[in-house]
C-alpha positions as CSV (number, residue, x, y, z in Angstrom):
1,X,19.3,81.2,27.8
2,X,16.5,82.3,25.4
3,X,13.0,83.2,26.5
4,X,9.9,84.2,24.5
5,X,8.7,87.8,24.8
6,X,5.3,89.2,23.8
7,X,5.2,93.0,24.2
8,X,1.4,93.2,24.5
9,X,-1.1,95.8,23.5
10,X,-1.7,99.5,24.6
11,X,1.1,100.5,26.9
12,X,2.6,97.0,26.7
13,X,5.4,97.8,24.3
14,X,6.4,100.9,26.3
15,X,6.7,99.2,29.6
16,X,8.3,96.0,28.1
17,X,10.9,98.2,26.5
18,X,11.7,99.9,29.8
19,X,12.0,96.5,31.7
20,X,14.2,95.0,29.0
21,X,16.5,98.1,29.1
22,X,16.9,97.6,32.8
23,X,17.7,93.9,32.3
24,X,20.2,94.8,29.5
25,X,21.9,97.5,31.8
26,X,22.3,94.9,34.5
27,X,23.7,92.4,32.0
28,X,21.0,89.8,32.6
29,X,22.2,86.7,30.7
30,X,19.1,86.2,28.6
31,X,18.2,86.3,24.9
32,X,14.7,87.3,23.8
33,X,12.7,86.0,20.9
34,X,9.6,88.1,20.2
35,X,6.4,86.3,19.5
36,X,3.1,87.5,18.0
37,X,0.2,87.6,20.5
38,X,-2.5,90.1,21.4
39,X,-5.4,92.1,19.9
40,X,-3.8,92.7,16.6
41,X,-3.3,89.0,16.2
42,X,-7.0,88.5,16.8
43,X,-7.7,91.1,14.2
44,X,-5.7,89.1,11.7
45,X,-8.1,86.1,12.2
46,X,-6.3,84.0,14.8
47,X,-9.1,83.1,17.2
48,X,-6.8,82.3,20.1
49,X,-4.9,85.5,20.0
50,X,-1.5,84.0,19.0
51,X,0.0,82.8,15.8
52,X,0.9,79.1,15.4
53,X,4.6,80.2,15.2
54,X,4.2,81.9,18.5
55,X,2.7,78.9,20.2
56,X,5.5,76.7,18.8
57,X,8.2,79.0,20.0
58,X,6.8,79.3,23.5
59,X,6.4,75.5,23.7
60,X,10.1,75.1,22.7
61,X,11.5,77.7,25.1
62,X,9.2,77.0,28.1
63,X,9.2,80.7,29.4
64,X,6.9,83.5,28.2
65,X,7.4,87.1,29.5
66,X,4.4,89.1,28.4
67,X,2.9,92.6,28.6
68,X,-0.8,93.3,29.1
69,X,-3.0,92.2,26.3
70,X,-6.5,93.1,25.1
71,X,-9.2,90.7,23.9
72,X,-11.6,92.2,21.3
73,X,-15.0,92.8,22.7
74,X,-18.1,91.5,21.0
75,X,-16.4,89.1,18.7
76,X,-17.1,85.8,20.6
77,X,-13.4,85.1,21.2
78,X,-11.8,84.0,24.5
79,X,-9.3,86.1,26.5
80,X,-5.8,85.4,25.2
81,X,-4.5,85.7,28.7
82,X,-6.8,82.9,30.0
83,X,-6.2,80.9,26.8
84,X,-2.4,81.0,27.3
85,X,-2.7,79.9,31.0
86,X,-5.0,77.0,30.2
87,X,-3.4,75.8,27.0
88,X,0.0,75.3,28.8
89,X,-1.5,74.2,32.1
90,X,0.1,76.9,34.2
91,X,-2.0,75.7,37.1
92,X,-0.7,78.1,39.8
93,X,-1.0,81.8,39.6
94,X,1.3,83.4,42.2
95,X,1.0,87.0,43.1
96,X,3.1,88.7,45.8
97,X,1.8,91.8,47.5
98,X,4.2,93.7,49.7
99,X,4.4,97.2,51.3
100,X,6.6,99.4,49.0
101,X,8.1,102.4,50.8
102,X,7.4,105.4,48.6
103,X,4.0,104.0,47.6
104,X,1.6,105.5,50.2
105,X,-1.5,103.5,51.2
106,X,-3.8,103.6,54.2
107,X,-1.8,100.7,55.8
108,X,1.7,102.2,55.1
109,X,0.6,105.4,56.7
110,X,-0.6,103.4,59.7
111,X,2.7,101.5,60.0
112,X,1.0,98.2,59.2
113,X,3.4,96.1,57.0
114,X,1.8,93.8,54.3
115,X,3.5,90.7,52.8
116,X,0.8,88.4,51.3
117,X,1.3,85.8,48.6
118,X,-1.9,84.7,46.9
119,X,-1.8,81.4,45.0
120,X,-4.7,81.1,42.7
121,X,-5.8,77.9,40.9
122,X,-5.4,78.9,37.3
123,X,-7.1,76.3,35.1
124,X,-10.5,75.3,36.4
125,X,-13.6,76.7,38.1
126,X,-15.9,79.1,36.2
127,X,-12.8,80.0,34.1
128,X,-13.6,76.8,32.2
129,X,-15.9,79.1,30.4
130,X,-18.5,76.4,29.6
131,X,-21.9,78.2,29.5
132,X,-25.3,77.5,27.9
133,X,-28.7,79.1,27.7
134,X,-31.0,76.5,29.0
135,X,-34.1,78.5,28.2
136,X,-34.5,82.1,26.8
137,X,-34.5,83.2,30.5
138,X,-32.0,80.9,32.1
139,X,-28.2,80.7,31.7
140,X,-26.0,78.0,33.1
141,X,-22.3,78.1,33.8
142,X,-20.5,74.8,34.7
143,X,-18.0,75.1,37.4
144,X,-15.3,72.3,37.3
145,X,-13.2,71.6,40.4
146,X,-11.1,68.5,40.0
147,X,-9.1,66.5,42.6
148,X,-5.9,66.3,40.4
149,X,-6.1,70.0,39.5
150,X,-6.7,71.0,43.2
151,X,-3.8,68.8,44.3
152,X,-1.4,70.4,41.8
153,X,-2.0,74.0,42.9
154,X,-2.2,73.2,46.6
155,X,1.0,71.2,46.6
156,X,2.7,74.1,44.8
157,X,1.4,76.5,47.4
158,X,2.7,74.4,50.3
159,X,6.1,73.8,48.7
160,X,6.5,77.5,48.0
161,X,5.4,78.4,51.6
162,X,8.0,76.0,52.9
163,X,10.8,77.5,50.8
164,X,10.1,81.1,51.8
165,X,9.7,80.0,55.4
166,X,6.1,81.2,55.6
167,X,4.5,81.2,59.1
168,X,0.9,80.5,57.9
169,X,-1.0,79.1,54.9
170,X,-4.7,79.7,54.6
171,X,-7.3,78.2,52.3
172,X,-9.9,80.6,51.2
173,X,-13.2,78.9,50.1
174,X,-17.0,78.9,50.0
175,X,-17.4,75.3,51.1
176,X,-20.3,76.2,53.5
177,X,-22.4,76.8,50.4
178,X,-20.7,75.0,47.5
179,X,-20.2,71.8,49.5
180,X,-19.3,69.6,46.6
181,X,-16.9,71.8,44.6
182,X,-15.3,74.0,47.2
183,X,-15.7,71.1,49.6
184,X,-13.4,69.0,47.3
185,X,-10.8,71.9,47.2
186,X,-10.8,72.2,51.0
187,X,-10.6,68.5,51.4
188,X,-7.5,68.4,49.2
189,X,-6.0,71.3,51.2
190,X,-6.1,69.4,54.4
191,X,-4.9,66.2,52.8
192,X,-1.8,68.0,51.6
193,X,-1.4,69.9,54.9
194,X,-0.7,66.6,56.6
195,X,2.7,66.5,54.7
196,X,3.7,69.9,56.1
197,X,3.3,69.7,59.8
198,X,5.7,72.7,60.4
199,X,3.3,75.1,58.6
200,X,0.3,76.5,60.4
201,X,-2.6,75.5,58.1
202,X,-6.1,76.9,58.4
203,X,-9.1,77.9,56.3
204,X,-11.4,80.9,56.1
205,X,-14.7,81.4,54.2
206,X,-13.9,83.8,51.4
207,X,-16.3,86.6,52.3
208,X,-14.9,86.6,55.9
209,X,-11.4,86.4,54.3
210,X,-12.0,89.6,52.4
211,X,-13.2,91.4,55.5
212,X,-10.2,90.3,57.5
213,X,-7.8,91.2,54.6
214,X,-9.0,94.9,54.7
215,X,-8.9,95.1,58.5
216,X,-5.9,93.0,59.5
217,X,-3.9,92.2,56.3
218,X,-0.7,91.7,58.4
219,X,-2.1,88.5,59.9
220,X,-2.0,86.7,56.6
221,X,1.0,85.1,54.8
222,X,0.1,82.6,52.0
223,X,-3.4,82.3,50.8
224,X,-4.5,79.6,48.3
225,X,-7.9,79.8,46.5
226,X,-9.9,78.5,43.6
227,X,-9.8,80.4,40.3
228,X,-12.6,83.0,40.4
229,X,-12.3,83.6,44.2
230,X,-8.5,83.9,43.8
231,X,-9.0,86.4,41.0
232,X,-11.1,88.7,43.2
233,X,-9.0,88.4,46.3
234,X,-5.8,89.1,44.2
235,X,-7.2,92.4,43.0
236,X,-8.3,93.2,46.6
237,X,-4.8,92.6,47.8
238,X,-3.4,94.8,45.0
239,X,-5.6,97.6,46.4
240,X,-3.9,97.1,49.8
241,X,-0.4,97.9,48.4
242,X,-1.2,100.6,45.9
243,X,-3.0,99.1,43.0
244,X,-2.5,96.7,40.1
245,X,0.5,98.9,39.0
246,X,2.4,97.2,41.9
247,X,1.1,93.6,41.5
248,X,3.4,91.1,39.8
249,X,2.1,87.8,38.4
250,X,3.7,84.4,37.8
251,X,1.8,81.6,36.1
252,X,3.6,78.3,37.0
253,X,3.3,75.0,35.2
254,X,5.3,71.8,35.1
255,X,6.7,72.6,31.6
256,X,5.8,76.2,30.7
257,X,5.6,79.3,32.9
258,X,4.2,82.8,32.1
259,X,5.3,86.0,33.8
260,X,3.1,89.0,33.1
261,X,1.7,92.3,34.3
262,X,-2.0,91.7,35.3
263,X,-3.2,95.3,34.9
264,X,-4.9,96.5,31.7
265,X,-3.6,97.9,28.5
266,X,-4.5,101.5,29.4
267,X,-5.2,102.6,25.8
268,X,-5.9,106.2,27.0
269,X,-2.2,106.8,27.8
270,X,-0.8,104.5,25.0
271,X,2.2,106.1,23.2
272,X,2.6,108.9,25.8
273,X,5.6,107.2,27.5
274,X,4.0,107.9,31.0
275,X,3.0,104.4,32.1
276,X,4.3,102.8,35.3
277,X,6.5,99.8,34.5
278,X,6.8,98.6,38.1
279,X,4.3,95.7,37.9
280,X,5.9,94.2,34.8
281,X,9.4,94.7,36.3
282,X,8.4,92.9,39.5
283,X,7.0,90.1,37.3
284,X,10.2,90.0,35.5
285,X,12.2,89.8,38.7
286,X,10.0,86.7,39.7
287,X,11.0,85.3,36.3
288,X,14.7,85.9,37.0
289,X,14.5,84.1,40.3
290,X,12.6,81.2,38.7
291,X,15.5,80.9,36.2
292,X,18.1,81.0,39.0
293,X,19.3,84.5,38.3
294,X,19.3,85.5,41.9
295,X,22.1,88.1,41.9
296,X,20.6,90.0,38.9
297,X,17.1,89.9,40.5
298,X,18.4,91.2,43.9
299,X,20.4,94.0,42.4
300,X,17.5,95.3,40.2
301,X,14.9,94.9,43.0
302,X,17.1,96.7,45.6
303,X,17.6,99.5,43.0
304,X,13.8,99.7,42.4
305,X,13.1,99.8,46.2
306,X,15.7,102.5,46.7
307,X,14.3,104.5,43.8
308,X,10.8,104.3,45.3
309,X,12.0,105.2,48.8
310,X,13.8,108.3,47.3
311,X,10.4,109.6,46.2
312,X,10.9,109.0,42.5
313,X,7.6,108.2,40.8
314,X,5.5,108.1,37.7
315,X,2.3,110.1,37.4
316,X,0.0,107.4,38.8
317,X,1.4,107.5,42.3
318,X,3.7,109.3,44.7
319,X,3.9,112.9,46.0
320,X,1.9,115.1,43.6
321,X,3.9,118.1,44.7
322,X,7.1,116.7,43.1
323,X,7.7,116.2,39.4
324,X,6.7,112.8,38.0
325,X,9.0,110.9,35.6
326,X,8.0,109.4,32.3
327,X,8.5,105.7,31.7
328,X,11.9,106.0,30.2
329,X,13.3,108.3,32.9
330,X,11.8,106.1,35.6
331,X,13.7,103.1,34.1
332,X,16.9,105.3,33.9
333,X,16.5,106.2,37.6
334,X,16.4,102.5,38.5
335,X,19.5,101.8,36.4
336,X,21.3,104.7,38.0
337,X,20.6,103.2,41.5
338,X,22.2,99.8,40.8
339,X,24.3,98.9,43.8
340,X,22.2,101.0,46.2
341,X,20.3,99.3,49.1
342,X,17.0,100.5,50.4
343,X,16.5,101.3,54.1
344,X,13.5,98.9,54.2
345,X,13.2,95.4,52.8
346,X,16.5,95.0,51.2
347,X,16.8,91.8,49.3
348,X,19.7,89.4,50.0
349,X,22.0,88.8,47.0
350,X,22.9,85.2,46.3
351,X,25.0,84.0,43.4
352,X,23.3,83.1,40.2
353,X,22.6,79.5,39.7
354,X,23.7,77.8,36.5
355,X,20.9,78.3,34.0
356,X,19.8,75.0,32.6
357,X,17.2,75.1,29.8
358,X,14.4,72.7,30.3
359,X,14.7,69.9,27.8
360,X,11.3,68.3,27.2
361,X,9.1,67.1,24.4
362,X,5.6,65.9,25.1
363,X,4.1,63.4,22.6
364,X,0.7,63.0,24.2
365,X,-1.5,65.0,26.5
366,X,-0.8,64.2,30.2
367,X,-3.8,62.5,31.8
368,X,-4.4,63.4,35.4
369,X,-6.5,60.7,37.2
370,X,-6.5,60.0,40.9
371,X,-7.1,56.4,42.1
372,X,-10.8,55.6,42.6
373,X,-10.9,54.3,46.2
374,X,-14.5,53.3,46.4
375,X,-17.2,51.7,44.2
376,X,-19.3,54.0,42.1
377,X,-23.1,53.6,42.0
378,X,-25.7,55.5,39.9
379,X,-28.8,56.1,42.1
380,X,-30.8,58.5,40.0
381,X,-30.7,61.6,37.8
382,X,-31.5,65.3,37.8
383,X,-33.5,66.4,34.8
384,X,-33.5,70.1,34.0
385,X,-36.7,70.8,32.2
386,X,-38.3,73.9,30.6
387,X,-41.8,74.7,31.7
388,X,-43.9,77.7,32.8
389,X,-46.4,75.5,34.6
390,X,-46.9,75.3,38.4
391,X,-44.9,72.7,40.4
392,X,-47.9,70.5,41.2
393,X,-48.8,70.1,37.5
394,X,-45.2,69.3,36.6
395,X,-45.1,66.8,39.4
396,X,-48.1,65.0,38.1
397,X,-46.7,64.8,34.6
398,X,-43.3,63.6,35.9
399,X,-44.8,60.9,38.1
400,X,-46.4,59.3,35.0
401,X,-42.9,58.5,33.7
402,X,-41.3,56.9,36.7
403,X,-42.3,53.4,35.8
404,X,-41.1,50.5,37.9
405,X,-37.5,51.8,38.4
406,X,-37.8,55.5,39.4
407,X,-39.6,57.7,41.9
408,X,-39.9,61.5,41.8
409,X,-38.1,62.8,44.9
410,X,-38.5,66.5,44.5
411,X,-38.7,69.4,42.2
412,X,-36.6,72.6,42.6
413,X,-36.4,75.9,40.9
414,X,-33.2,77.9,40.9
415,X,-32.0,75.5,43.6
416,X,-34.9,75.9,45.9
417,X,-37.4,73.1,46.5
418,X,-40.9,73.8,45.3
419,X,-42.4,70.3,45.5
420,X,-43.4,68.2,47.4
421,X,-43.1,71.1,49.9
422,X,-42.4,74.7,49.3
423,X,-43.9,78.2,49.5
424,X,-46.1,80.1,47.1
425,X,-43.9,83.1,47.8
426,X,-41.0,81.5,46.0
427,X,-40.6,83.2,42.6
428,X,-40.2,80.8,39.7
429,X,-38.4,80.9,36.4
430,X,-39.2,78.6,33.4
431,X,-36.6,76.0,34.2
432,X,-37.1,73.3,36.9
433,X,-35.0,70.4,38.2
434,X,-36.9,67.2,38.6
435,X,-34.9,64.7,40.7
436,X,-35.6,61.0,40.2
437,X,-34.1,58.3,42.3
438,X,-34.2,54.5,42.2
439,X,-37.6,53.3,43.3
440,X,-36.3,50.4,45.4
441,X,-32.7,51.5,46.0
442,X,-31.3,49.2,43.4
443,X,-28.4,50.4,41.3
444,X,-29.3,52.0,37.9
445,X,-27.4,52.1,34.7
446,X,-27.1,54.7,31.9
447,X,-29.6,52.8,29.8
448,X,-32.2,53.3,32.6
449,X,-31.5,57.0,32.6
450,X,-31.8,57.3,28.8
451,X,-35.1,55.5,28.9
452,X,-36.5,57.9,31.4
453,X,-35.1,60.8,29.3
454,X,-36.9,59.6,26.3
455,X,-40.1,59.2,28.2
456,X,-39.9,62.6,29.8
457,X,-39.2,64.3,26.5
458,X,-42.8,63.4,25.5
459,X,-44.0,66.1,28.0
460,X,-41.0,68.4,28.4
461,X,-38.0,70.0,26.7
462,X,-35.1,68.4,28.7
463,X,-32.4,71.1,28.8
464,X,-29.8,69.1,30.6
465,X,-29.3,66.2,32.9
466,X,-26.9,65.1,35.6
467,X,-26.4,61.6,37.0
468,X,-26.7,61.2,40.8
469,X,-23.7,59.2,41.8
470,X,-22.6,57.7,45.1
471,X,-19.1,56.5,46.1
472,X,-18.9,54.0,48.9
473,X,-22.4,54.9,50.1
474,X,-21.5,58.6,50.2
475,X,-23.8,61.0,48.3
476,X,-21.9,62.9,45.6
477,X,-24.6,65.5,44.8
478,X,-26.1,68.4,46.6
479,X,-29.6,68.7,48.1
480,X,-32.0,71.5,47.0
481,X,-32.5,74.4,49.4
482,X,-35.2,73.3,51.7
483,X,-35.1,69.6,50.7
């Protein structure tokens, strides 16, 4: 079976070479086609960090194994890592964090075992990267959480938890504050949970989750989160087991999957052959298991665990009183330990499954739409306007434009109500939200909203607007703080 390989930037080629040598020594039945991705591809003028030929190869093969990659700073280009995940809809980012004997941490010294799998939504949230300056002082980032996207990653998390016989699955969220977006994600979590009654399902507010992870990490098993929160919690969990050098990453999609090291390119040690290849090797082992190469994965992982237990280490970890190995010698040590079993956490060896390449060809973009269960109704609009005037003056101007269909409900600034009630102690910026709703409760249409937009634009610069929708009588928009 052939897979695509991108060596990466910085230390990427060195650690990729080490991992592929380990695979070759274990006779892993894979062929590798190198593809052009990374900073040097940006520098050649490809704004997405990959050549068209690389994209075509990856889409044909369905598997990408990649080293760390750098995105040029200050050139207005997007991260190649995020672009790859989003382009190929690898909606679930799975990262496994386990105690590794030979890698000393606060918890290993205390005898507290860690085995946490974080499943992070990988496509949506603030990683949509849609940002605008509304005024010279006010920036806006749009945060998209969708029902189909949430269902994809949450179903994957539950299926994975069932397969590994997890004891608990937890949803990390901030639905106490972001009631619409995180609220939708949490709603989807409990909707899916009904299909898995054998799993203990619960939820924790993300700040409380972080506190509990650093005090009692052994109480958690599988944790599923939205994209940005999952990114932060993933790195927190990496710190619990020794750092990003021991954190594998699998990006799972329906058609294409990416396995990568999530640490940086470490340009300060590039070319010195001293980098630690463990994170990339663990990511590669996740790839082998994904491809059904169970026996190869078990043999290599047991050799890695035995090597770590033996005190063998690179310069970034381990007993500083003993000599550290370079990248090549560390890989050779693992190869030399094929067939050995560690005292702790030995992996069972199952026969390889027949490798069946995925045969697919998409002709159109898949459209993800859930069934609309209740009738939609437009009841108003939020107009985000630029002004340095006081709320009372803005209210008087806005009220002139309401006409016979709209009434001004409230005005807020940075999400806090400042009219009709508020406090003079609330600091203001030069961007307000004026909320208009239907005067008599009658449904509105987009033409009504556009008419109000045109009228308001006579007094204000309208930076943005959002419709106020209801489904089945349920409000689908948040209230201002203090409203």
